[in-house]
C-alpha positions as a Markdown table, in Angstrom:
| # | Residue | x | y | z |
|---|---|---|---|---|
| 1 | Met | 0.0 | 0.0 | 0.0 |
| 2 | Ala | 1.3 | 3.4 | -1.0 |
| 3 | Asn | 0.8 | 6.3 | 1.4 |
| 4 | Val | 0.3 | 9.6 | -0.4 |
| 5 | Trp | -0.3 | 13.0 | 1.0 |
| 6 | Ser | -3.5 | 14.1 | -0.6 |
| 7 | Gly | -4.5 | 17.3 | 1.1 |
| 8 | Val | -4.6 | 19.7 | 4.0 |
| 9 | Thr | -8.0 | 20.4 | 5.8 |
| 10 | Ile | -8.6 | 23.8 | 7.4 |
| 11 | Asp | -11.5 | 24.3 | 9.8 |
| 12 | Cys | -13.5 | 27.5 | 9.1 |
| 13 | Ile | -16.5 | 29.3 | 10.3 |
| 14 | Asp | -17.0 | 30.6 | 6.7 |
| 15 | Pro | -15.3 | 28.1 | 4.3 |
| 16 | Glu | -16.3 | 30.2 | 1.2 |
| 17 | Arg | -14.6 | 33.3 | 2.5 |
| 18 | Val | -11.4 | 31.6 | 3.6 |
| 19 | Ala | -11.2 | 29.5 | 0.4 |
| 20 | Arg | -11.5 | 32.7 | -1.7 |
| 21 | Phe | -8.5 | 34.1 | 0.1 |
| 22 | Trp | -6.4 | 31.0 | -0.5 |
| 23 | Ser | -7.6 | 30.5 | -4.0 |
| 24 | Ala | -6.5 | 34.1 | -4.9 |
| 25 | Leu | -3.2 | 33.8 | -3.0 |
| 26 | Leu | -2.2 | 30.5 | -4.5 |
| 27 | Asp | -3.9 | 30.8 | -7.9 |
| 28 | Arg | -5.8 | 27.5 | -7.3 |
| 29 | Ala | -9.3 | 27.0 | -8.6 |
| 30 | Pro | -12.0 | 25.4 | -6.6 |
| 31 | Gly | -12.8 | 21.8 | -7.5 |
| 32 | Glu | -15.9 | 19.7 | -6.9 |
| 33 | Ser | -16.8 | 19.9 | -3.2 |
| 34 | Glu | -19.2 | 18.5 | -0.7 |
| 35 | Glu | -22.1 | 20.8 | 0.3 |
| 36 | Gly | -20.8 | 23.5 | 2.7 |
| 37 | Trp | -17.2 | 22.6 | 2.0 |
| 38 | Val | -14.7 | 24.0 | -0.5 |
| 39 | Tyr | -11.9 | 22.1 | -2.1 |
| 40 | Leu | -9.1 | 23.9 | -4.0 |
| 41 | Gly | -7.6 | 21.5 | -6.5 |
| 42 | Glu | -8.5 | 17.9 | -7.2 |
| 43 | Arg | -7.4 | 14.5 | -5.9 |
| 44 | Gly | -4.4 | 13.5 | -7.9 |
| 45 | Asp | -3.1 | 17.1 | -8.5 |
| 46 | Pro | 0.7 | 17.5 | -8.3 |
| 47 | Gln | 0.1 | 19.7 | -5.2 |
| 48 | Pro | -2.0 | 18.5 | -2.3 |
| 49 | Arg | -5.5 | 20.0 | -2.4 |
| 50 | Leu | -6.7 | 22.4 | 0.3 |
| 51 | Val | -10.0 | 21.5 | 1.9 |
| 52 | Phe | -12.0 | 24.0 | 3.9 |
| 53 | Gln | -14.3 | 22.3 | 6.3 |
| 54 | Pro | -17.2 | 24.1 | 8.1 |
| 55 | Val | -17.1 | 24.1 | 11.9 |
| 56 | Pro | -19.4 | 26.0 | 14.3 |
| 57 | Glu | -16.8 | 27.4 | 16.7 |
| 58 | Pro | -13.9 | 29.8 | 16.1 |
| 59 | Ser | -10.3 | 28.7 | 16.6 |
| 60 | Thr | -8.9 | 29.1 | 20.1 |
| 61 | Gly | -5.1 | 29.2 | 20.5 |
| 62 | Lys | -2.3 | 28.6 | 18.1 |
| 63 | Val | -2.5 | 25.7 | 15.8 |
| 64 | Arg | 0.5 | 23.3 | 15.6 |
| 65 | Val | 0.6 | 22.9 | 11.8 |
| 66 | His | 0.7 | 25.7 | 9.3 |
| 67 | Leu | 1.5 | 26.3 | 5.6 |
| 68 | Asp | 4.7 | 27.8 | 4.3 |
| 69 | Ile | 4.3 | 29.7 | 1.1 |
| 70 | Ser | 7.5 | 30.4 | -0.9 |
| 71 | Val | 7.6 | 33.8 | -2.5 |
| 72 | Asp | 9.9 | 35.7 | -4.8 |
| 73 | Asp | 9.2 | 39.2 | -3.3 |
| 74 | Leu | 8.3 | 39.3 | 0.4 |
| 75 | Asp | 7.0 | 42.8 | 0.4 |
| 76 | Glu | 4.8 | 42.3 | -2.6 |
| 77 | Ala | 3.5 | 39.0 | -1.1 |
| 78 | Met | 2.7 | 40.7 | 2.2 |
| 79 | Arg | 0.8 | 43.5 | 0.3 |
| 80 | Thr | -1.2 | 40.8 | -1.6 |
| 81 | Val | -2.1 | 39.0 | 1.7 |
| 82 | Val | -3.4 | 42.3 | 3.2 |
| 83 | Ala | -5.3 | 43.2 | 0.0 |
| 84 | Leu | -7.0 | 39.7 | 0.1 |
| 85 | Gly | -8.2 | 40.2 | 3.7 |
| 86 | Gly | -5.3 | 38.7 | 5.6 |
| 87 | Arg | -2.9 | 40.4 | 8.0 |
| 88 | Pro | 0.6 | 40.4 | 9.3 |
| 89 | Thr | 1.1 | 39.1 | 12.8 |
| 90 | Gly | 4.3 | 41.2 | 13.4 |
| 91 | Glu | 6.4 | 38.1 | 13.7 |
| 92 | Arg | 9.5 | 37.9 | 11.4 |
| 93 | His | 12.5 | 35.6 | 11.4 |
| 94 | Asp | 15.8 | 36.2 | 9.5 |
| 95 | Tyr | 17.8 | 33.1 | 8.8 |
| 96 | Asp | 20.9 | 32.4 | 6.8 |
| 97 | Asp | 18.7 | 30.7 | 4.1 |
| 98 | Gly | 16.0 | 33.4 | 4.0 |
| 99 | Ile | 13.3 | 35.4 | 5.7 |
| 100 | Val | 10.1 | 34.1 | 7.2 |
| 101 | Val | 7.2 | 36.4 | 8.0 |
| 102 | Val | 4.1 | 35.0 | 9.9 |
| 103 | Met | 0.8 | 36.1 | 8.4 |
| 104 | Ala | -2.8 | 35.3 | 9.1 |
| 105 | Asp | -5.8 | 34.6 | 6.8 |
| 106 | Pro | -9.2 | 36.2 | 7.2 |
| 107 | Glu | -10.1 | 33.8 | 10.1 |
| 108 | Asp | -6.6 | 34.1 | 11.7 |
| 109 | His | -5.1 | 30.8 | 10.5 |
| 110 | Glu | -1.4 | 31.6 | 10.7 |
| 111 | Phe | 0.9 | 30.8 | 7.8 |
| 112 | Cys | 4.4 | 31.8 | 6.8 |
| 113 | Leu | 5.6 | 33.7 | 3.7 |
| 114 | Val | 9.2 | 32.5 | 3.0 |
| 115 | Gln | 11.7 | 34.3 | 0.8 |
| 116 | Tyr | 14.8 | 32.2 | 0.3 |
| 117 | His | 18.1 | 33.9 | -0.4 |
| 118 | Arg | 19.1 | 31.1 | -2.8 |
């Protein structure tokens, strides 16, 4: 049996709103979805699909898993996130290999924008 990573599921109060943010940020079109859910991408795509699952309660506390998004221009990517309804958290890390800035989507799911030096 082959184990294959097929997707990442994100709990949301408003899956449509959060999926629109990620669809625009990653240029990934929605695929067929269950009612109330939104899937970006299809099973079998080269990249794992993103699944936005409806839940009744807001997130409390920091999640232990997040997405890292590689970007060519960190400042431009940060402006894009804000224009799409996300926000910077104020957290930045400078490493030998690159810069990591922690951002949040419209429902405060944190993720990292990463600009590698090489």
